[in-house]
DRENDO-1510 file (C-alpha; in Angstrom, 1 decimal, always signed):
<recs>
REC; n; res; u; v; w
REC; 1; MET; -77.0; -205.7; -94.2 .
REC; 2; ASN; -77.3; -209.4; -94.9 .
REC; 3; SER; -74.9; -211.9; -93.3 .
REC; 4; LEU; -72.2; -213.3; -95.5 .
REC; 5; PRO; -72.3; -217.1; -95.7 .
REC; 6; VAL; -69.5; -219.1; -94.2 .
REC; 7; ALA; -67.7; -220.7; -97.2 .
REC; 8; PRO; -65.3; -223.7; -97.2 .
REC; 9; PHE; -61.7; -223.4; -98.2 .
REC; 10; THR; -61.7; -222.6; -101.9 .
REC; 11; LEU; -59.6; -221.1; -104.6 .
REC; 12; GLN; -62.3; -218.6; -105.4 .
REC; 13; PRO; -62.0; -215.0; -104.1 .
REC; 14; ILE; -63.5; -214.3; -100.7 .
REC; 15; GLN; -67.1; -213.0; -101.3 .
REC; 16; THR; -66.9; -209.9; -99.2 .
REC; 17; ARG; -67.0; -206.2; -99.8 .
REC; 18; VAL; -63.3; -205.1; -99.8 .
REC; 19; ARG; -63.9; -201.4; -99.9 .
REC; 20; TRP; -60.5; -200.3; -98.7 .
REC; 21; LYS; -57.6; -199.5; -100.9 .
REC; 22; LEU; -53.7; -199.4; -100.6 .
REC; 23; ILE; -53.8; -195.8; -99.5 .
REC; 24; ASP; -55.9; -196.7; -96.5 .
REC; 25; LEU; -53.3; -199.3; -95.4 .
REC; 26; PHE; -50.7; -196.6; -95.7 .
REC; 27; LEU; -52.8; -194.1; -93.7 .
REC; 28; ILE; -53.4; -196.7; -91.0 .
REC; 29; LEU; -49.6; -197.2; -90.7 .
REC; 30; VAL; -48.8; -193.4; -90.6 .
REC; 31; THR; -51.7; -192.5; -88.2 .
REC; 32; THR; -50.7; -195.3; -85.8 .
REC; 33; ILE; -47.0; -194.4; -85.7 .
REC; 34; PHE; -47.7; -190.6; -85.3 .
REC; 35; LEU; -50.4; -190.9; -82.6 .
REC; 36; THR; -48.3; -193.6; -80.7 .
REC; 37; ILE; -45.3; -191.3; -80.6 .
REC; 38; VAL; -47.3; -188.3; -79.5 .
REC; 39; THR; -49.2; -190.3; -76.9 .
REC; 40; LEU; -46.1; -191.8; -75.4 .
REC; 41; VAL; -44.1; -188.5; -75.4 .
REC; 42; VAL; -46.9; -186.8; -73.5 .
REC; 43; PHE; -47.1; -189.8; -71.1 .
REC; 44; PHE; -43.4; -189.8; -70.3 .
REC; 45; LEU; -43.3; -186.0; -70.0 .
REC; 46; ALA; -46.1; -186.2; -67.4 .
REC; 47; LEU; -44.3; -189.1; -65.7 .
REC; 48; ALA; -41.0; -187.2; -65.6 .
REC; 49; LEU; -42.9; -184.2; -64.1 .
REC; 50; LEU; -44.5; -186.4; -61.4 .
REC; 51; THR; -41.2; -187.9; -60.5 .
REC; 52; ARG; -39.8; -184.4; -59.9 .
REC; 53; LEU; -42.6; -183.4; -57.6 .
REC; 54; PRO; -42.1; -183.9; -53.8 .
REC; 55; ILE; -45.3; -186.1; -53.5 .
REC; 56; GLU; -45.0; -188.9; -51.1 .
REC; 57; LEU; -47.6; -190.5; -48.9 .
REC; 58; PRO; -46.2; -193.5; -47.0 .
REC; 59; GLY; -48.1; -196.6; -48.0 .
REC; 60; LEU; -50.2; -194.8; -50.6 .
REC; 61; ILE; -48.3; -192.6; -53.1 .
REC; 62; SER; -44.6; -192.6; -53.8 .
REC; 63; PHE; -42.9; -191.4; -57.0 .
REC; 64; PRO; -39.3; -192.6; -57.4 .
REC; 65; SER; -36.9; -191.0; -59.9 .
REC; 66; LEU; -37.8; -191.6; -63.5 .
REC; 67; PRO; -34.8; -193.9; -64.2 .
REC; 68; ALA; -35.6; -195.9; -61.1 .
REC; 69; LEU; -39.2; -196.2; -62.1 .
REC; 70; LEU; -38.3; -197.3; -65.6 .
REC; 71; GLN; -36.0; -200.0; -64.2 .
REC; 72; ARG; -38.4; -201.2; -61.5 .
REC; 73; ARG; -41.5; -201.2; -63.7 .
REC; 74; ALA; -40.0; -202.1; -67.1 .
REC; 75; LEU; -42.3; -204.9; -67.8 .
REC; 76; LEU; -45.4; -203.0; -66.8 .
REC; 77; LEU; -44.4; -200.0; -68.8 .
REC; 78; GLY; -43.7; -202.2; -71.7 .
REC; 79; MET; -47.1; -203.7; -71.6 .
REC; 80; PHE; -48.6; -200.2; -71.3 .
REC; 81; MET; -46.8; -199.0; -74.4 .
REC; 82; GLY; -47.8; -202.1; -76.2 .
REC; 83; ALA; -51.5; -201.6; -75.2 .
REC; 84; VAL; -51.4; -198.0; -76.3 .
REC; 85; PHE; -50.0; -199.0; -79.7 .
REC; 86; TYR; -52.6; -201.7; -80.2 .
REC; 87; VAL; -55.5; -199.4; -79.2 .
REC; 88; ILE; -54.3; -196.7; -81.6 .
REC; 89; LEU; -53.8; -199.2; -84.3 .
REC; 90; PHE; -57.4; -200.5; -83.9 .
REC; 91; LEU; -58.8; -197.0; -83.9 .
REC; 92; SER; -56.8; -196.2; -87.1 .
REC; 93; VAL; -58.5; -199.2; -88.7 .
REC; 94; ILE; -61.9; -197.9; -87.7 .
REC; 95; ILE; -61.1; -194.4; -88.9 .
REC; 96; TRP; -59.7; -195.3; -92.3 .
REC; 97; VAL; -61.6; -198.5; -93.2 .
REC; 98; VAL; -64.9; -198.4; -91.3 .
REC; 99; GLY; -65.2; -194.6; -91.2 .
REC; 100; ARG; -63.7; -193.5; -94.5 .
REC; 101; ARG; -64.7; -196.5; -96.7 .
REC; 102; HIS; -67.9; -197.3; -94.9 .
REC; 103; ALA; -66.9; -200.9; -94.4 .
REC; 104; SER; -68.7; -202.9; -91.7 .
REC; 105; PHE; -67.0; -204.9; -89.0 .
REC; 106; GLN; -68.6; -207.9; -90.8 .
REC; 107; ASP; -66.7; -206.9; -94.0 .
REC; 108; ILE; -63.5; -206.9; -92.0 .
REC; 109; GLY; -64.1; -210.5; -90.8 .
REC; 110; PHE; -66.1; -210.2; -87.6 .
REC; 111; ARG; -68.6; -212.8; -88.7 .
REC; 112; MET; -70.2; -215.5; -86.6 .
REC; 113; PRO; -68.2; -218.7; -87.3 .
REC; 114; SER; -70.0; -221.9; -88.3 .
REC; 115; LEU; -70.0; -224.9; -85.9 .
REC; 116; ARG; -67.4; -226.5; -88.1 .
REC; 117; ALA; -65.1; -223.5; -87.8 .
REC; 118; ILE; -65.5; -223.4; -84.0 .
REC; 119; ILE; -64.6; -227.1; -83.9 .
REC; 120; SER; -61.5; -226.4; -86.0 .
REC; 121; ILE; -60.0; -223.9; -83.5 .
REC; 122; PRO; -58.1; -226.6; -81.4 .
REC; 123; VAL; -57.0; -228.3; -84.6 .
REC; 124; PHE; -55.5; -225.0; -86.0 .
REC; 125; PHE; -54.0; -224.3; -82.6 .
REC; 126; LEU; -52.3; -227.7; -82.4 .
REC; 127; ALA; -51.2; -227.4; -86.1 .
REC; 128; ASN; -49.8; -224.0; -85.3 .
REC; 129; MET; -47.8; -225.2; -82.3 .
REC; 130; LEU; -46.4; -228.3; -84.2 .
REC; 131; PHE; -45.4; -226.1; -87.2 .
REC; 132; LEU; -43.8; -223.7; -84.9 .
REC; 133; VAL; -41.7; -226.3; -83.2 .
REC; 134; MET; -40.7; -227.8; -86.6 .
REC; 135; VAL; -39.6; -224.4; -87.9 .
REC; 136; ASN; -37.7; -223.5; -84.7 .
REC; 137; ALA; -35.9; -226.9; -84.9 .
REC; 138; ILE; -34.9; -226.3; -88.5 .
REC; 139; THR; -33.8; -222.7; -87.7 .
REC; 140; THR; -31.7; -224.0; -84.7 .
REC; 141; TYR; -30.1; -226.6; -86.9 .
REC; 142; PHE; -28.8; -224.0; -89.3 .
REC; 143; THR; -28.1; -221.1; -87.0 .
REC; 144; GLY; -27.4; -222.8; -83.7 .
REC; 145; PRO; -29.3; -222.2; -80.4 .
REC; 146; PHE; -30.9; -218.8; -80.2 .
REC; 147; GLU; -33.1; -216.9; -77.8 .
REC; 148; ASN; -36.2; -214.9; -78.7 .
REC; 149; PRO; -35.3; -211.3; -78.1 .
REC; 150; GLN; -38.9; -210.7; -77.0 .
REC; 151; MET; -38.2; -212.7; -73.9 .
REC; 152; ALA; -35.6; -210.1; -72.6 .
REC; 153; ILE; -38.2; -208.0; -71.0 .
REC; 154; PHE; -39.5; -210.9; -68.9 .
REC; 155; GLN; -35.9; -211.8; -67.8 .
REC; 156; ASN; -35.6; -208.3; -66.3 .
REC; 157; ALA; -38.9; -208.4; -64.6 .
REC; 158; GLY; -37.6; -209.9; -61.5 .
REC; 159; GLU; -39.8; -212.0; -59.3 .
REC; 160; PHE; -43.4; -213.1; -60.0 .
REC; 161; SER; -46.1; -210.4; -59.6 .
REC; 162; TRP; -49.8; -210.8; -60.2 .
REC; 163; PHE; -50.0; -207.2; -61.4 .
REC; 164; ASN; -47.4; -207.9; -64.0 .
REC; 165; PHE; -49.1; -211.1; -65.0 .
REC; 166; ILE; -52.5; -209.6; -65.4 .
REC; 167; ALA; -51.1; -206.7; -67.4 .
REC; 168; THR; -49.1; -209.0; -69.6 .
REC; 169; PHE; -51.9; -211.5; -70.2 .
REC; 170; PHE; -54.4; -208.7; -71.0 .
REC; 171; THR; -52.0; -207.1; -73.5 .
REC; 172; LEU; -50.5; -210.2; -75.2 .
REC; 173; ALA; -53.3; -212.7; -75.0 .
REC; 174; ILE; -56.4; -210.5; -75.5 .
REC; 175; VAL; -55.5; -207.1; -77.0 .
REC; 176; ALA; -52.7; -208.2; -79.3 .
REC; 177; PRO; -54.6; -211.1; -81.0 .
REC; 178; ILE; -57.7; -209.0; -81.6 .
REC; 179; VAL; -55.8; -206.0; -83.1 .
REC; 180; GLU; -53.2; -208.1; -85.1 .
REC; 181; GLU; -55.8; -210.3; -86.6 .
REC; 182; THR; -58.0; -207.4; -87.5 .
REC; 183; LEU; -55.2; -205.7; -89.4 .
REC; 184; PHE; -53.3; -208.7; -91.0 .
REC; 185; ARG; -56.1; -211.1; -91.7 .
REC; 186; GLY; -59.2; -208.8; -91.8 .
REC; 187; VAL; -57.8; -205.9; -93.7 .
REC; 188; LEU; -54.5; -206.8; -95.3 .
REC; 189; TYR; -55.2; -210.4; -96.3 .
REC; 190; GLN; -58.7; -209.6; -97.7 .
REC; 191; TRP; -57.3; -206.7; -99.7 .
REC; 192; LEU; -54.6; -209.0; -101.2 .
REC; 193; ARG; -57.1; -211.8; -101.7 .
REC; 194; ALA; -59.3; -209.6; -103.8 .
REC; 195; ARG; -56.4; -208.8; -106.1 .
REC; 196; THR; -54.4; -212.1; -106.2 .
REC; 197; ASN; -55.0; -215.8; -105.8 .
REC; 198; VAL; -55.2; -217.6; -102.5 .
REC; 199; VAL; -51.6; -218.9; -102.5 .
REC; 200; VAL; -50.0; -215.6; -103.2 .
REC; 201; ALA; -52.2; -213.7; -100.7 .
REC; 202; ILE; -51.5; -216.2; -97.9 .
REC; 203; ILE; -47.7; -216.1; -98.5 .
REC; 204; LEU; -47.6; -212.3; -98.7 .
REC; 205; THR; -49.8; -211.9; -95.6 .
REC; 206; ALA; -47.6; -214.3; -93.6 .
REC; 207; ALA; -44.4; -212.6; -94.8 .
REC; 208; ILE; -45.7; -209.1; -93.9 .
REC; 209; PHE; -46.9; -210.3; -90.5 .
REC; 210; GLY; -43.5; -211.7; -89.7 .
REC; 211; ALA; -41.6; -208.7; -91.0 .
REC; 212; ALA; -43.8; -206.3; -89.1 .
REC; 213; HIS; -42.6; -207.6; -85.8 .
REC; 214; GLY; -39.1; -206.2; -86.7 .
REC; 215; ILE; -37.0; -209.2; -85.4 .
REC; 216; PRO; -35.1; -211.0; -88.2 .
REC; 217; LEU; -34.0; -213.8; -85.9 .
REC; 218; ILE; -37.6; -215.0; -85.3 .
REC; 219; PHE; -38.9; -214.2; -88.8 .
REC; 220; PRO; -39.2; -217.9; -89.8 .
REC; 221; SER; -41.3; -218.7; -86.7 .
REC; 222; LEU; -43.5; -215.7; -87.2 .
REC; 223; PHE; -43.9; -216.5; -90.9 .
REC; 224; ALA; -45.0; -220.0; -90.0 .
REC; 225; VAL; -47.5; -218.7; -87.5 .
REC; 226; GLY; -48.8; -216.2; -90.1 .
REC; 227; LEU; -49.3; -219.1; -92.6 .
REC; 228; VAL; -51.4; -221.1; -90.2 .
REC; 229; LEU; -53.5; -218.1; -89.1 .
REC; 230; THR; -54.1; -216.9; -92.7 .
REC; 231; ILE; -55.2; -220.4; -93.7 .
REC; 232; ALA; -57.5; -220.5; -90.7 .
REC; 233; PHE; -59.1; -217.3; -91.8 .
REC; 234; GLU; -59.4; -218.6; -95.5 .
REC; 235; TRP; -61.0; -221.7; -94.1 .
REC; 236; SER; -63.4; -220.2; -91.7 .
REC; 237; LYS; -64.1; -216.8; -93.2 .
REC; 238; SER; -64.4; -215.6; -89.6 .
REC; 239; ILE; -61.7; -213.6; -87.8 .
REC; 240; TRP; -62.9; -214.9; -84.5 .
REC; 241; VAL; -61.3; -218.3; -85.3 .
REC; 242; ASN; -58.0; -216.5; -85.8 .
REC; 243; ILE; -58.3; -214.4; -82.6 .
REC; 244; ALA; -59.0; -217.6; -80.6 .
REC; 245; VAL; -56.0; -219.5; -82.0 .
REC; 246; HIS; -53.8; -216.5; -81.7 .
REC; 247; ALA; -54.9; -215.9; -78.1 .
REC; 248; MET; -54.4; -219.5; -77.1 .
REC; 249; GLN; -50.8; -219.4; -78.5 .
REC; 250; ASN; -49.9; -216.1; -76.8 .
REC; 251; GLY; -51.8; -217.0; -73.6 .
REC; 252; LEU; -49.9; -220.3; -73.3 .
REC; 253; VAL; -46.6; -218.5; -73.6 .
REC; 254; VAL; -47.5; -216.0; -71.0 .
REC; 255; LEU; -48.7; -218.7; -68.6 .
REC; 256; LEU; -45.5; -220.7; -69.1 .
REC; 257; VAL; -43.2; -217.6; -68.5 .
REC; 258; PHE; -44.9; -216.5; -65.4 .
REC; 259; PHE; -45.1; -220.1; -64.1 .
REC; 260; LEU; -41.3; -220.2; -64.3 .
REC; 261; MET; -41.2; -216.9; -62.5 .
REC; 262; ALA; -43.3; -218.1; -59.7 .
REC; 263; PHE; -41.6; -221.5; -59.5 .
REC; 264; PRO; -38.0; -220.9; -60.7 .
REC; 265; GLN; -37.0; -224.3; -59.3 .
REC; 266; ALA; -39.4; -226.1; -61.6 .
</recs>
């Protein structure tokens, strides 16, 4: 299959093969929810069984009670559940878009970016952070100071742990950007772009991206991030640019959070 050319930002439709349909997006959602629930139920049933068994090797293996385990390892378990969800979501995209519709990963957006697109990555990252600060400032002005509910899991994590840091960085700065950009920019945006104009497609994609996180309080911030990321994809025609910008943003947040855990006096 011939490589698709990297096009500049334009009001013309993306020249790609959008083989998938609305029903495929619905099937991705249903499959992800169903398989995630089944997987986590099986995992926690197995965990509950293990915590009931009298298995304890000092210094090697020790299973505390399930409530105690959930409390002590809340962050680690949270990252595990997040990783499971993202893996299943990515597999669902492969099943319904790549498998059922015979779309290639290149069709989804995994195309080699041009040199200009690569150079634009730090520009989009800085624009994203600046836009995010502005939106948060406006939101704070109208609603008063607020705290991101997503940060609650870190506040209950206790002291700094390299294990927690590695698990969190892997899930939020590597897995999440790849999967979210594949779904929202690669699949959803290109489907909308093939049926509407660029402005409508960008706004709808950003709105759905923000709403999908399920936290109304931070919707304006997520909508702003979604706008920048979708524009980045329209500009570069390569999902790798989005993944890089998204990973830089999430990675920076993870680094700052765990830096404050390691040095609370800072």
